[in-house]
C-alpha positions, 0 to 999 in steps of 0.5 A: 873558286879553289886553286887547282892543286897536285895530288898524286893521283893527278901526276901526268905529263901536263900537270908535271910539263912545268916542273922540270925546275922545281924537280931539279931544286928538291932534287939538289936539296934531297942529294946535298942533305941526304933526306927525303920526305915521305911524299917526296919519294912518292912523286918521285916514283910517280914521275918515274912511271910516266910517260913526262920524258926528261931532260937527260941530266935531270934524269941522271939526277933522278936515278943517282937519287934513287941509287943513294935511296937504295943504298942506304945514303938517303935518309925517308922521313914522315 
């Protein structure tokens, strides 16, 4: 049996719940490097639009990431 992989079509609170630590690590990396992949950007949009409850500090970091994206301070890589 193949291992279950996380795809953008299967993002639910259940599949995202154990990834908050990974989310924080990715946010820190993106903010420090100023670069994000298209897939990561879509993943963050899905997280924000999901019913997932994030810790306040994680939500603040994700909002900061989106603010910097809108200001053009983060480059989206293909």
